[in-house]
C-alpha positions as CSV (number, residue, x, y, z in Angstrom):
1,M,-6.8,-5.0,-19.6
2,P,-6.6,-7.3,-16.6
3,L,-9.6,-9.5,-15.9
4,L,-10.1,-7.8,-12.6
5,T,-10.9,-4.5,-14.3
6,R,-13.8,-6.2,-16.2
7,L,-15.4,-7.7,-13.1
8,R,-18.2,-6.0,-11.2
9,G,-17.5,-5.4,-7.5
10,G,-14.1,-5.6,-5.9
11,R,-11.5,-3.0,-6.3
12,R,-8.1,-2.5,-8.0
13,S,-5.6,-0.5,-5.9
14,A,-2.1,0.9,-6.6
15,R,0.2,1.2,-3.6
16,V,3.7,2.4,-2.9
17,L,6.5,1.0,-0.8
18,L,8.0,4.3,0.2
19,V,11.5,3.5,1.5
20,D,13.7,6.0,3.3
21,G,17.5,6.2,3.5
22,G,17.5,4.2,6.7
23,G,15.9,1.2,4.9
24,R,12.5,1.8,6.5
25,V,9.1,1.6,4.8
26,L,6.3,4.0,5.6
27,L,3.1,2.5,6.9
28,F,-0.2,4.0,8.0
29,R,-2.0,2.6,11.1
30,S,-5.7,2.1,10.3
31,L,-8.9,1.0,12.0
32,R,-9.9,-2.4,10.7
33,V,-13.6,-1.2,10.8
34,M,-14.5,2.4,10.5
35,G,-15.8,3.8,13.7
36,R,-15.0,0.6,15.7
37,P,-11.6,0.8,17.4
38,E,-12.6,-2.3,19.4
39,A,-12.2,-4.3,16.1
40,G,-8.5,-3.5,16.2
41,Y,-5.9,-1.9,13.9
42,C,-3.7,-2.9,11.0
43,W,-0.8,-1.2,9.1
44,L,-1.0,-0.4,5.4
45,T,1.2,1.1,2.7
46,P,0.2,4.4,1.1
47,G,-2.1,3.9,-1.8
48,G,-5.7,3.4,-2.9
49,G,-8.2,2.9,-5.7
50,V,-7.3,3.0,-9.4
51,R,-9.8,5.2,-11.2
52,R,-11.5,4.0,-14.4
53,W,-9.0,3.9,-17.3
54,E,-6.2,5.1,-15.0
55,R,-2.9,3.1,-15.2
56,T,-1.7,1.7,-11.9
57,A,1.6,3.7,-11.9
58,R,-0.3,7.0,-12.3
59,A,-2.7,6.0,-9.6
60,A,0.2,5.1,-7.3
61,A,1.9,8.5,-7.8
62,R,-1.4,10.3,-7.3
63,E,-2.2,8.4,-4.1
64,L,1.4,8.9,-2.8
65,A,0.9,12.7,-3.2
66,E,-2.5,12.7,-1.6
67,E,-1.5,10.6,1.4
68,T,2.0,11.7,2.1
69,G,2.5,15.1,0.4
70,L,5.3,13.6,-1.8
71,S,4.7,14.5,-5.5
72,V,6.7,12.4,-7.9
73,P,6.1,11.6,-11.6
74,H,4.7,8.2,-12.1
75,T,7.7,7.4,-14.3
76,A,10.0,7.7,-11.2
77,L,8.3,4.7,-9.5
78,T,10.0,1.4,-9.8
79,G,7.8,-1.6,-10.6
80,P,5.4,-3.0,-10.1
81,V,7.5,-5.0,-7.6
82,A,4.6,-7.0,-6.1
83,R,1.0,-8.0,-6.5
84,T,-1.7,-9.6,-4.3
85,S,-5.3,-10.4,-5.0
86,G,-8.2,-12.3,-3.8
87,H,-11.9,-12.2,-2.8
88,A,-13.0,-10.1,0.2
89,D,-16.2,-8.7,1.8
90,L,-15.1,-5.4,3.4
91,G,-18.6,-4.2,4.1
92,W,-18.3,-1.2,1.8
93,R,-17.4,-3.5,-1.2
94,T,-17.4,-7.2,-2.0
95,G,-15.7,-9.0,-4.8
96,L,-12.3,-9.6,-6.2
97,F,-9.6,-7.2,-5.0
98,E,-6.1,-6.6,-6.5
99,D,-3.3,-4.5,-5.0
100,V,-0.3,-3.6,-7.2
101,F,2.8,-2.3,-5.4
102,Y,5.5,0.1,-6.7
103,L,8.7,1.2,-5.0
104,Y,10.0,4.7,-4.4
105,R,13.1,5.6,-2.4
106,V,13.7,8.9,-0.6
107,S,16.6,9.9,1.6
108,R,14.1,11.4,4.0
109,H,10.5,12.6,4.0
110,D,8.2,14.4,6.4
111,V,4.8,12.9,5.9
112,D,2.0,15.4,5.2
113,T,-1.5,13.8,5.4
114,G,-3.3,17.0,4.5
115,G,-4.5,15.4,1.3
116,F,-6.4,12.6,3.0
117,E,-10.0,12.0,1.9
118,A,-12.8,11.9,4.4
119,H,-12.7,8.1,4.8
120,E,-9.0,8.2,5.3
121,R,-9.2,10.8,8.0
122,A,-11.9,8.6,9.7
123,T,-9.8,5.4,9.6
124,I,-6.1,6.3,9.6
125,V,-4.9,7.1,13.1
126,G,-1.1,7.4,12.6
127,H,1.9,6.5,10.6
128,R,5.5,5.4,11.2
129,W,8.6,4.1,9.4
130,W,9.4,0.4,9.9
131,T,12.5,-1.7,9.4
132,P,12.1,-5.2,8.0
133,E,12.9,-6.6,11.5
134,E,10.2,-4.5,13.1
135,L,7.7,-5.6,10.4
136,A,8.5,-9.2,11.2
137,A,7.7,-8.7,14.9
138,A,4.8,-6.2,14.5
139,P,2.1,-6.6,17.2
140,E,-0.7,-5.7,14.8
141,E,-1.3,-7.1,11.3
142,V,0.7,-5.6,8.4
143,Y,-0.7,-5.6,4.9
144,P,0.5,-6.9,2.5
145,H,1.5,-10.2,4.1
146,G,5.1,-10.9,3.1
147,L,6.1,-7.3,3.2
148,A,9.1,-7.9,5.6
149,A,10.6,-10.5,3.3
150,L,10.0,-8.4,0.2
151,L,11.6,-5.3,1.8
152,T,14.6,-7.4,3.0
153,A,15.2,-8.6,-0.6
154,I,14.8,-5.1,-2.0
155,L,17.2,-3.6,0.5
156,A,19.7,-6.4,-0.3
157,G,19.6,-5.3,-3.9
158,R,17.4,-8.1,-5.1
159,L,14.8,-6.1,-7.0
160,P,12.3,-8.6,-8.6
161,A,12.4,-8.8,-12.4
162,T,8.7,-9.5,-12.4
163,P,6.2,-8.6,-9.6
164,V,6.4,-10.9,-6.6
165,R,3.1,-12.7,-5.8
166,L,2.3,-12.0,-2.2
167,P,-0.3,-14.0,-0.2
168,W,-3.9,-12.6,-0.1
169,H,-4.7,-11.2,3.4
170,H,-8.5,-11.6,3.7
């Protein structure tokens, strides 16, 4: 069991790089601070918290279904392809955070956010599909940092043998 799961505070998350047939990745636009649009926005991959004793691949598949309406078996996910971790104080939780990223490819998908939880409905204000070039020039912050380069490598057929370590973003 990773050290992070034994620590108090913080959070372990499983996330998905959902890539369509056009080589674009799905991201959600989110308020940085709930209820405070003046604090700005950022873009995030689908995903969320790993439940106690849940494996990250199962959590990633569960979160993908809840947030996008796309149900796939956890065994259909590729990865993990990347990880990032570090300390953060997000107001609602403080401590060591870890995000684990999986890859799933679709030819096309119409996003259904009907499975959003209350906090997601309160913070996520939209979604769109991004090319690596658009990610590199995004006017708002994109999490995880390094996503454009990782997506470029994956689209070029360079799937990492071990998870790529991405820089922490807080």
